[in-house]
C-alpha angles and dihedrals in degrees: 000000000000090000093058120097119244088250091055090046090051091053095045093043093051090044091054091048091048092051089059086072088066092045092052092052095054095098091070089065091061102036095251099128116162120235120265090256092055091045089055089049090053093046089049087053089052091052091051092051092049092046093053092044091052093057107028100035101032117016098043093047088046090055091048092050092048093047090052090059102038131051095196108099094214099045098070091051091047092051092050094045092049092047092051090053091047090052092050091045093050093055091043089054092050089048090055101039106039117077107245143136132228119219095241110018096046132220120359135173126034118351112267106171093160093060115093115241093245091060091050088056091048091051090054094049091046090057090056099042101047093070090054092054089044090054093051092047093049090049093054093040092052102039109010117222094343093052099041107033097072090049093047092050094044095047090043089055092051093045092064096066089038091057090049091050092051093048093047091049090052090050087055089054091057102263119144119253093251094048093045090052092045094052092046089050092051093053090064092055092074090069096077088056090057090042093054092047094048095047093046095050097051093044093051095049120027094189087064092059099096090042092051095047095049093042090056090048092052091050091052093046090054091053091049094050100036102039120009105043095043090050092052092052097044097089099041098263096121094134094055092043091051091048089052091048091052093049092046093048097050092042091053091046090053092048092048093052094041099044099028 
């Protein structure tokens, strides 16, 4: 692994994290689907992992990278704050402009009657998975194994319950077990695209490093706030979801300190 370039590591790391989506959806093939309460617990865990990764693996390194390049005390903080907002705004714009459909709230964005429903689902999931791949790629591109491995592990861990949630939702829409698993598995394969992009950008231009790290963090924070946490609270399982978030957050913090 030491002989691989950071860009190759970013691609492979985000690919491994994306494949965990398929692994998480495997229970639907055998009829062992967790209850809604336990699914909300798992999604809360995913939110906690992403929240910790956003701060400890992306925002703090972004501040350190900006401080290394600028003497002005306020400028590094301003760069990181602006990049976070740009990341959140970019995903919000995609969420508004791309035709897609959420599992509960229905169709959003421009009308796209000719698109089959399954592709609307895939568009929605793609919006939410690309930032994760971007974050892994930026981590590897910026810091090699030490910078990217905690993110790849953490995002891989949160992808498993996400894949299960997607597959179970598709089962509820009338899809067969095999097709629900297959679609959930495919949604994870967009992450290597984001990983390759993130790793390539920060390797090609070092001044973009703090911007790239914080942008990826902002994209992830938008997904947490707009999609994951509201979904975990929708059915009245807030206590389980919050417990999952706490476990995911401290586990990711431990992994980041231990592996990073």
